[in-house]
N, CA, C and O atoms as a GROMACS GRO file, in nm:
protein
  436
    1UNK      N    1  -0.250   1.113  -1.405
    1UNK     CA    2  -0.230   1.011  -1.504
    1UNK      C    3  -0.286   0.877  -1.458
    1UNK      O    4  -0.351   0.808  -1.536
    2UNK      N    5  -0.262   0.838  -1.334
    2UNK     CA    6  -0.308   0.709  -1.284
    2UNK      C    7  -0.460   0.701  -1.288
    2UNK      O    8  -0.516   0.596  -1.321
    3UNK      N    9  -0.528   0.812  -1.254
    3UNK     CA   10  -0.675   0.813  -1.257
    3UNK      C   11  -0.730   0.782  -1.395
    3UNK      O   12  -0.838   0.723  -1.406
    4UNK      N   13  -0.660   0.820  -1.501
    4UNK     CA   14  -0.708   0.802  -1.638
    4UNK      C   15  -0.654   0.676  -1.706
    4UNK      O   16  -0.727   0.611  -1.781
    5UNK      N   17  -0.529   0.642  -1.683
    5UNK     CA   18  -0.466   0.531  -1.753
    5UNK      C   19  -0.483   0.398  -1.678
    5UNK      O   20  -0.512   0.296  -1.740
    6UNK      N   21  -0.465   0.398  -1.548
    6UNK     CA   22  -0.475   0.277  -1.466
    6UNK      C   23  -0.576   0.298  -1.354
    6UNK      O   24  -0.537   0.301  -1.237
    7UNK      N   25  -0.702   0.311  -1.385
    7UNK     CA   26  -0.799   0.347  -1.280
    7UNK      C   27  -0.845   0.227  -1.196
    7UNK      O   28  -0.964   0.197  -1.193
    8UNK      N   29  -0.754   0.161  -1.129
    8UNK     CA   30  -0.789   0.047  -1.046
    8UNK      C   31  -0.813   0.094  -0.903
    8UNK      O   32  -0.726   0.155  -0.841
    9UNK      N   33  -0.930   0.066  -0.851
    9UNK     CA   34  -0.965   0.108  -0.714
    9UNK      C   35  -0.898   0.017  -0.613
    9UNK      O   36  -0.902  -0.106  -0.624
   10UNK      N   37  -0.835   0.078  -0.513
   10UNK     CA   38  -0.775   0.005  -0.401
   10UNK      C   39  -0.811   0.078  -0.272
   10UNK      O   40  -0.854   0.193  -0.275
   11UNK      N   41  -0.792   0.010  -0.161
   11UNK     CA   42  -0.800   0.075  -0.030
   11UNK      C   43  -0.659   0.070   0.027
   11UNK      O   44  -0.605  -0.038   0.051
   12UNK      N   45  -0.601   0.186   0.049
   12UNK     CA   46  -0.467   0.194   0.107
   12UNK      C   47  -0.484   0.221   0.256
   12UNK      O   48  -0.542   0.323   0.294
   13UNK      N   49  -0.433   0.131   0.340
   13UNK     CA   50  -0.444   0.147   0.485
   13UNK      C   51  -0.310   0.191   0.541
   13UNK      O   52  -0.212   0.117   0.538
   14UNK      N   53  -0.308   0.313   0.590
   14UNK     CA   54  -0.186   0.370   0.650
   14UNK      C   55  -0.188   0.341   0.799
   14UNK      O   56  -0.276   0.389   0.870
   15UNK      N   57  -0.092   0.263   0.845
   15UNK     CA   58  -0.082   0.231   0.988
   15UNK      C   59   0.000   0.338   1.057
   15UNK      O   60   0.112   0.371   1.015
   16UNK      N   61  -0.056   0.392   1.164
   16UNK     CA   62   0.009   0.501   1.236
   16UNK      C   63   0.053   0.458   1.376
   16UNK      O   64   0.058   0.541   1.467
   17UNK      N   65   0.084   0.332   1.393
   17UNK     CA   66   0.125   0.285   1.524
   17UNK      C   67   0.005   0.239   1.605
   17UNK      O   68  -0.096   0.197   1.549
   18UNK      N   69   0.017   0.247   1.736
   18UNK     CA   70  -0.092   0.205   1.823
   18UNK      C   71  -0.091   0.290   1.950
   18UNK      O   72   0.007   0.356   1.982
   19UNK      N   73  -0.203   0.286   2.019
   19UNK     CA   74  -0.215   0.358   2.145
   19UNK      C   75  -0.241   0.257   2.257
   19UNK      O   76  -0.306   0.155   2.236
   20UNK      N   77  -0.190   0.288   2.374
   20UNK     CA   78  -0.206   0.201   2.490
   20UNK      C   79  -0.289   0.272   2.595
   20UNK      O   80  -0.262   0.387   2.629
   21UNK      N   81  -0.390   0.203   2.646
   21UNK     CA   82  -0.474   0.256   2.754
   21UNK      C   83  -0.433   0.185   2.882
   21UNK      O   84  -0.466   0.068   2.902
   22UNK      N   85  -0.360   0.255   2.972
   22UNK     CA   86  -0.311   0.190   3.094
   22UNK      C   87  -0.424   0.147   3.188
   22UNK      O   88  -0.406   0.054   3.266
   23UNK      N   89  -0.539   0.213   3.181
   23UNK     CA   90  -0.650   0.178   3.269
   23UNK      C   91  -0.708   0.041   3.234
   23UNK      O   92  -0.748  -0.034   3.323
   24UNK      N   93  -0.712   0.009   3.106
   24UNK     CA   94  -0.770  -0.118   3.064
   24UNK      C   95  -0.665  -0.218   3.018
   24UNK      O   96  -0.693  -0.337   3.008
   25UNK      N   97  -0.544  -0.170   2.989
   25UNK     CA   98  -0.438  -0.256   2.938
   25UNK      C   99  -0.457  -0.291   2.790
   25UNK      O  100  -0.397  -0.386   2.740
   26UNK      N  101  -0.542  -0.214   2.722
   26UNK     CA  102  -0.573  -0.241   2.583
   26UNK      C  103  -0.482  -0.163   2.489
   26UNK      O  104  -0.458  -0.044   2.508
   27UNK      N  105  -0.431  -0.234   2.388
   27UNK     CA  106  -0.353  -0.170   2.283
   27UNK      C  107  -0.443  -0.164   2.159
   27UNK      O  108  -0.493  -0.266   2.112
   28UNK      N  109  -0.461  -0.044   2.107
   28UNK     CA  110  -0.549  -0.024   1.992
   28UNK      C  111  -0.467   0.027   1.874
   28UNK      O  112  -0.404   0.132   1.883
   29UNK      N  113  -0.468  -0.049   1.762
   29UNK     CA  114  -0.396   0.000   1.644
   29UNK      C  115  -0.464   0.124   1.587
   29UNK      O  116  -0.586   0.138   1.593
   30UNK      N  117  -0.383   0.212   1.533
   30UNK     CA  118  -0.434   0.333   1.471
   30UNK      C  119  -0.407   0.326   1.322
   30UNK      O  120  -0.291   0.318   1.279
   31UNK      N  121  -0.514   0.329   1.241
   31UNK     CA  122  -0.499   0.318   1.096
   31UNK      C  123  -0.600   0.407   1.026
   31UNK      O  124  -0.709   0.433   1.078
   32UNK      N  125  -0.563   0.455   0.908
   32UNK     CA  126  -0.651   0.537   0.826
   32UNK      C  127  -0.661   0.475   0.688
   32UNK      O  128  -0.560   0.442   0.627
   33UNK      N  129  -0.784   0.458   0.639
   33UNK     CA  130  -0.807   0.402   0.506
   33UNK      C  131  -0.822   0.514   0.404
   33UNK      O  132  -0.888   0.614   0.430
   34UNK      N  133  -0.761   0.495   0.287
   34UNK     CA  134  -0.774   0.587   0.174
   34UNK      C  135  -0.827   0.509   0.055
   34UNK      O  136  -0.762   0.414   0.010
   35UNK      N  137  -0.940   0.547   0.002
   35UNK     CA  138  -0.995   0.486  -0.119
   35UNK      C  139  -0.939   0.564  -0.237
   35UNK      O  140  -0.983   0.676  -0.266
   36UNK      N  141  -0.840   0.505  -0.305
   36UNK     CA  142  -0.770   0.575  -0.412
   36UNK      C  143  -0.760   0.486  -0.536
   36UNK      O  144  -0.800   0.370  -0.533
   37UNK      N  145  -0.706   0.541  -0.642
   37UNK     CA  146  -0.679   0.467  -0.765
   37UNK      C  147  -0.531   0.432  -0.770
   37UNK      O  148  -0.447   0.506  -0.718
   38UNK      N  149  -0.500   0.319  -0.833
   38UNK     CA  150  -0.362   0.275  -0.845
   38UNK      C  151  -0.340   0.219  -0.984
   38UNK      O  152  -0.434   0.179  -1.052
   39UNK      N  153  -0.215   0.218  -1.025
   39UNK     CA  154  -0.176   0.154  -1.150
   39UNK      C  155  -0.112   0.021  -1.118
   39UNK      O  156   0.007   0.016  -1.086
   40UNK      N  157  -0.188  -0.087  -1.126
   40UNK     CA  158  -0.135  -0.221  -1.101
   40UNK      C  159  -0.060  -0.263  -1.228
   40UNK      O  160  -0.122  -0.281  -1.333
   41UNK      N  161   0.072  -0.277  -1.219
   41UNK     CA  162   0.149  -0.308  -1.340
   41UNK      C  163   0.198  -0.452  -1.347
   41UNK      O  164   0.241  -0.497  -1.453
   42UNK      N  165   0.191  -0.525  -1.235
   42UNK     CA  166   0.232  -0.665  -1.239
   42UNK      C  167   0.174  -0.742  -1.121
   42UNK      O  168   0.161  -0.689  -1.011
   43UNK      N  169   0.139  -0.865  -1.147
   43UNK     CA  170   0.101  -0.961  -1.043
   43UNK      C  171   0.189  -1.083  -1.064
   43UNK      O  172   0.191  -1.141  -1.173
   44UNK      N  173   0.262  -1.121  -0.961
   44UNK     CA  174   0.356  -1.232  -0.976
   44UNK      C  175   0.332  -1.340  -0.872
   44UNK      O  176   0.281  -1.314  -0.763
   45UNK      N  177   0.371  -1.462  -0.907
   45UNK     CA  178   0.364  -1.576  -0.816
   45UNK      C  179   0.499  -1.647  -0.824
   45UNK      O  180   0.547  -1.676  -0.934
   46UNK      N  181   0.558  -1.673  -0.710
   46UNK     CA  182   0.684  -1.747  -0.708
   46UNK      C  183   0.676  -1.855  -0.601
   46UNK      O  184   0.597  -1.846  -0.507
   47UNK      N  185   0.758  -1.957  -0.617
   47UNK     CA  186   0.763  -2.066  -0.519
   47UNK      C  187   0.882  -2.045  -0.428
   47UNK      O  188   0.988  -1.999  -0.469
   48UNK      N  189   0.861  -2.081  -0.303
   48UNK     CA  190   0.964  -2.062  -0.202
   48UNK      C  191   0.981  -2.192  -0.126
   48UNK      O  192   0.902  -2.221  -0.035
   49UNK      N  193   1.079  -2.269  -0.159
   49UNK     CA  194   1.108  -2.391  -0.082
   49UNK      C  195   1.000  -2.496  -0.091
   49UNK      O  196   0.946  -2.537   0.012
   50UNK      N  197   0.968  -2.542  -0.210
   50UNK     CA  198   0.871  -2.650  -0.224
   50UNK      C  199   0.734  -2.601  -0.265
   50UNK      O  200   0.718  -2.543  -0.372
   51UNK      N  201   0.635  -2.624  -0.178
   51UNK     CA  202   0.498  -2.593  -0.216
   51UNK      C  203   0.452  -2.453  -0.175
   51UNK      O  204   0.344  -2.411  -0.214
   52UNK      N  205   0.532  -2.382  -0.099
   52UNK     CA  206   0.493  -2.247  -0.057
   52UNK      C  207   0.496  -2.152  -0.176
   52UNK      O  208   0.596  -2.145  -0.249
   53UNK      N  209   0.387  -2.080  -0.196
   53UNK     CA  210   0.378  -1.983  -0.304
   53UNK      C  211   0.369  -1.842  -0.246
   53UNK      O  212   0.302  -1.820  -0.145
   54UNK      N  213   0.438  -1.750  -0.310
   54UNK     CA  214   0.434  -1.610  -0.268
   54UNK      C  215   0.373  -1.530  -0.382
   54UNK      O  216   0.419  -1.536  -0.496
   55UNK      N  217   0.269  -1.454  -0.350
   55UNK     CA  218   0.203  -1.368  -0.448
   55UNK      C  219   0.238  -1.223  -0.418
   55UNK      O  220   0.231  -1.180  -0.303
   56UNK      N  221   0.276  -1.148  -0.522
   56UNK     CA  222   0.309  -1.006  -0.507
   56UNK      C  223   0.242  -0.926  -0.616
   56UNK      O  224   0.214  -0.975  -0.726
   57UNK      N  225   0.215  -0.800  -0.584
   57UNK     CA  226   0.169  -0.704  -0.684
   57UNK      C  227   0.267  -0.588  -0.686
   57UNK      O  228   0.324  -0.551  -0.583
   58UNK      N  229   0.285  -0.531  -0.803
   58UNK     CA  230   0.364  -0.409  -0.819
   58UNK      C  231   0.268  -0.304  -0.871
   58UNK      O  232   0.196  -0.327  -0.968
   59UNK      N  233   0.269  -0.189  -0.807
   59UNK     CA  234   0.175  -0.084  -0.845
   59UNK      C  235   0.235   0.053  -0.826
   59UNK      O  236   0.334   0.071  -0.753
   60UNK      N  237   0.174   0.150  -0.891
   60UNK     CA  238   0.208   0.291  -0.874
   60UNK      C  239   0.090   0.362  -0.812
   60UNK      O  240  -0.025   0.336  -0.848
   61UNK      N  241   0.118   0.452  -0.719
   61UNK     CA  242   0.015   0.541  -0.667
   61UNK      C  243   0.067   0.683  -0.682
   61UNK      O  244   0.188   0.706  -0.682
   62UNK      N  245  -0.024   0.776  -0.694
   62UNK     CA  246   0.016   0.916  -0.708
   62UNK      C  247  -0.008   0.992  -0.579
   62UNK      O  248  -0.094   0.957  -0.498
   63UNK      N  249   0.070   1.097  -0.562
   63UNK     CA  250   0.058   1.182  -0.443
   63UNK      C  251  -0.003   1.316  -0.486
   63UNK      O  252   0.066   1.417  -0.498
   64UNK      N  253  -0.133   1.312  -0.508
   64UNK     CA  254  -0.209   1.431  -0.549
   64UNK      C  255  -0.333   1.439  -0.461
   64UNK      O  256  -0.349   1.360  -0.368
   65UNK      N  257  -0.418   1.534  -0.491
   65UNK     CA  258  -0.542   1.549  -0.413
   65UNK      C  259  -0.629   1.424  -0.421
   65UNK      O  260  -0.700   1.392  -0.326
   66UNK      N  261  -0.624   1.352  -0.534
   66UNK     CA  262  -0.705   1.230  -0.548
   66UNK      C  263  -0.627   1.103  -0.516
   66UNK      O  264  -0.680   0.993  -0.526
   67UNK      N  265  -0.502   1.118  -0.478
   67UNK     CA  266  -0.417   1.003  -0.446
   67UNK      C  267  -0.387   0.995  -0.298
   67UNK      O  268  -0.467   1.037  -0.214
   68UNK      N  269  -0.271   0.941  -0.266
   68UNK     CA  270  -0.229   0.926  -0.127
   68UNK      C  271  -0.151   1.050  -0.083
   68UNK      O  272  -0.053   1.087  -0.148
   69UNK      N  273  -0.194   1.115   0.026
   69UNK     CA  274  -0.126   1.238   0.068
   69UNK      C  275   0.005   1.216   0.145
   69UNK      O  276   0.073   1.313   0.178
   70UNK      N  277   0.041   1.090   0.172
   70UNK     CA  278   0.160   1.060   0.251
   70UNK      C  279   0.255   0.969   0.174
   70UNK      O  280   0.215   0.902   0.078
   71UNK      N  281   0.380   0.967   0.216
   71UNK     CA  282   0.475   0.871   0.161
   71UNK      C  283   0.442   0.734   0.219
   71UNK      O  284   0.428   0.721   0.341
   72UNK      N  285   0.427   0.631   0.135
   72UNK     CA  286   0.397   0.497   0.185
   72UNK      C  287   0.510   0.443   0.273
   72UNK      O  288   0.625   0.484   0.261
   73UNK      N  289   0.475   0.349   0.360
   73UNK     CA  290   0.575   0.282   0.444
   73UNK      C  291   0.550   0.132   0.440
   73UNK      O  292   0.443   0.087   0.397
   74UNK      N  293   0.647   0.055   0.485
   74UNK     CA  294   0.632  -0.090   0.488
   74UNK      C  295   0.544  -0.138   0.604
   74UNK      O  296   0.525  -0.259   0.620
   75UNK      N  297   0.491  -0.047   0.682
   75UNK     CA  298   0.395  -0.084   0.788
   75UNK      C  299   0.252  -0.082   0.734
   75UNK      O  300   0.158  -0.121   0.804
   76UNK      N  301   0.235  -0.038   0.609
   76UNK     CA  302   0.102  -0.018   0.552
   76UNK      C  303   0.051  -0.143   0.480
   76UNK      O  304   0.126  -0.237   0.454
   77UNK      N  305  -0.078  -0.140   0.448
   77UNK     CA  306  -0.144  -0.251   0.378
   77UNK      C  307  -0.232  -0.197   0.265
   77UNK      O  308  -0.276  -0.082   0.268
   78UNK      N  309  -0.256  -0.284   0.167
   78UNK     CA  310  -0.340  -0.249   0.053
   78UNK      C  311  -0.446  -0.358   0.038
   78UNK      O  312  -0.415  -0.476   0.048
   79UNK      N  313  -0.570  -0.317   0.015
   79UNK     CA  314  -0.675  -0.413  -0.016
   79UNK      C  315  -0.706  -0.399  -0.164
   79UNK      O  316  -0.743  -0.291  -0.211
   80UNK      N  317  -0.689  -0.510  -0.237
   80UNK     CA  318  -0.710  -0.512  -0.382
   80UNK      C  319  -0.754  -0.651  -0.423
   80UNK      O  320  -0.694  -0.750  -0.382
   81UNK      N  321  -0.857  -0.660  -0.504
   81UNK     CA  322  -0.904  -0.788  -0.553
   81UNK      C  323  -0.951  -0.882  -0.444
   81UNK      O  324  -0.937  -1.004  -0.457
   82UNK      N  325  -1.007  -0.827  -0.336
   82UNK     CA  326  -1.056  -0.910  -0.227
   82UNK      C  327  -0.947  -0.967  -0.138
   82UNK      O  328  -0.974  -1.052  -0.054
   83UNK      N  329  -0.824  -0.921  -0.155
   83UNK     CA  330  -0.707  -0.971  -0.081
   83UNK      C  331  -0.639  -0.855  -0.010
   83UNK      O  332  -0.635  -0.744  -0.062
   84UNK      N  333  -0.584  -0.882   0.107
   84UNK     CA  334  -0.504  -0.782   0.178
   84UNK      C  335  -0.358  -0.810   0.146
   84UNK      O  336  -0.311  -0.923   0.156
   85UNK      N  337  -0.286  -0.704   0.108
   85UNK     CA  338  -0.145  -0.713   0.069
   85UNK      C  339  -0.062  -0.626   0.162
   85UNK      O  340  -0.100  -0.512   0.191
   86UNK      N  341   0.052  -0.678   0.209
   86UNK     CA  342   0.143  -0.600   0.294
   86UNK      C  343   0.248  -0.532   0.207
   86UNK      O  344   0.310  -0.596   0.122
   87UNK      N  345   0.267  -0.404   0.229
   87UNK     CA  346   0.369  -0.330   0.155
   87UNK      C  347   0.506  -0.380   0.200
   87UNK      O  348   0.537  -0.380   0.320
   88UNK      N  349   0.589  -0.422   0.104
   88UNK     CA  350   0.724  -0.473   0.137
   88UNK      C  351   0.834  -0.387   0.077
   88UNK      O  352   0.950  -0.398   0.119
   89UNK      N  353   0.801  -0.301  -0.021
   89UNK     CA  354   0.902  -0.216  -0.084
   89UNK      C  355   0.836  -0.089  -0.135
   89UNK      O  356   0.727  -0.092  -0.193
   90UNK      N  357   0.903   0.024  -0.113
   90UNK     CA  358   0.853   0.155  -0.158
   90UNK      C  359   0.965   0.229  -0.228
   90UNK      O  360   1.075   0.241  -0.176
   91UNK      N  361   0.936   0.279  -0.348
   91UNK     CA  362   1.033   0.360  -0.424
   91UNK      C  363   0.963   0.488  -0.467
   91UNK      O  364   0.897   0.490  -0.571
   92UNK      N  365   0.978   0.597  -0.389
   92UNK     CA  366   0.912   0.722  -0.427
   92UNK      C  367   0.980   0.789  -0.546
   92UNK      O  368   1.101   0.773  -0.567
   93UNK      N  369   0.902   0.864  -0.623
   93UNK     CA  370   0.954   0.942  -0.736
   93UNK      C  371   0.937   1.090  -0.704
   93UNK      O  372   0.834   1.132  -0.652
   94UNK      N  373   1.038   1.168  -0.736
   94UNK     CA  374   1.035   1.310  -0.703
   94UNK      C  375   1.051   1.395  -0.828
   94UNK      O  376   1.098   1.349  -0.932
   95UNK      N  377   1.012   1.518  -0.814
   95UNK     CA  378   1.044   1.621  -0.911
   95UNK      C  379   1.080   1.744  -0.829
   95UNK      O  380   1.079   1.737  -0.706
   96UNK      N  381   1.111   1.853  -0.892
   96UNK     CA  382   1.157   1.970  -0.817
   96UNK      C  383   1.054   2.023  -0.718
   96UNK      O  384   1.090   2.080  -0.616
   97UNK      N  385   0.925   2.004  -0.748
   97UNK     CA  386   0.820   2.055  -0.660
   97UNK      C  387   0.785   1.958  -0.548
   97UNK      O  388   0.706   1.994  -0.460
   98UNK      N  389   0.840   1.838  -0.547
   98UNK     CA  390   0.812   1.742  -0.440
   98UNK      C  391   0.779   1.604  -0.493
   98UNK      O  392   0.800   1.574  -0.610
   99UNK      N  393   0.726   1.522  -0.405
   99UNK     CA  394   0.695   1.384  -0.439
   99UNK      C  395   0.575   1.378  -0.533
   99UNK      O  396   0.475   1.446  -0.512
  100UNK      N  397   0.584   1.294  -0.639
  100UNK     CA  398   0.474   1.286  -0.734
  100UNK      C  399   0.408   1.148  -0.738
  100UNK      O  400   0.288   1.139  -0.763
  101UNK      N  401   0.483   1.042  -0.714
  101UNK     CA  402   0.428   0.906  -0.718
  101UNK      C  403   0.521   0.812  -0.643
  101UNK      O  404   0.635   0.847  -0.612
  102UNK      N  405   0.470   0.694  -0.614
  102UNK     CA  406   0.552   0.591  -0.552
  102UNK      C  407   0.525   0.457  -0.618
  102UNK      O  408   0.411   0.422  -0.647
  103UNK      N  409   0.632   0.384  -0.642
  103UNK     CA  410   0.621   0.246  -0.689
  103UNK      C  411   0.625   0.158  -0.566
  103UNK      O  412   0.714   0.170  -0.483
  104UNK      N  413   0.527   0.069  -0.555
  104UNK     CA  414   0.512  -0.016  -0.436
  104UNK      C  415   0.509  -0.162  -0.478
  104UNK      O  416   0.446  -0.199  -0.578
  105UNK      N  417   0.576  -0.244  -0.400
  105UNK     CA  418   0.562  -0.390  -0.412
  105UNK      C  419   0.496  -0.435  -0.284
  105UNK      O  420   0.540  -0.400  -0.174
  106UNK      N  421   0.388  -0.514  -0.298
  106UNK     CA  422   0.316  -0.563  -0.182
  106UNK      C  423   0.297  -0.714  -0.194
  106UNK      O  424   0.280  -0.767  -0.304
  107UNK      N  425   0.300  -0.782  -0.082
  107UNK     CA  426   0.291  -0.928  -0.078
  107UNK      C  427   0.160  -0.969  -0.012
  107UNK      O  428   0.118  -0.909   0.087
  108UNK      N  429   0.096  -1.073  -0.067
  108UNK     CA  430  -0.028  -1.123  -0.010
  108UNK      C  431  -0.002  -1.166   0.135
  108UNK      O  432   0.098  -1.231   0.165
  109UNK      N  433  -0.095  -1.128   0.224
  109UNK     CA  434  -0.075  -1.163   0.366
  109UNK      C  435  -0.185  -1.253   0.415
  109UNK      O  436  -0.184  -1.293   0.532
   0.00000   0.00000   0.00000
């Protein structure tokens, strides 16, 4: 449904933690990008204590072969409209056969 009704292209970046190389002392983040479609249903702006503005998007993604194969987490990020957004809330939807979609709120970072 999302591919046909809300075909907005996003890049979903799933963060999988990081790895540490003791020989070099380097910590390398581990992330996987997914180029998928999303249903962007709201873009909001609110003020927080004076002049600070907070921008959020609310979107749906599907868990199908053309969607995201994993349950989203708040460690993940979304690239949409030239902006990187941090996932701050995830509400998965289920049916008897398993997870079908997730409603996500993400904040501009």
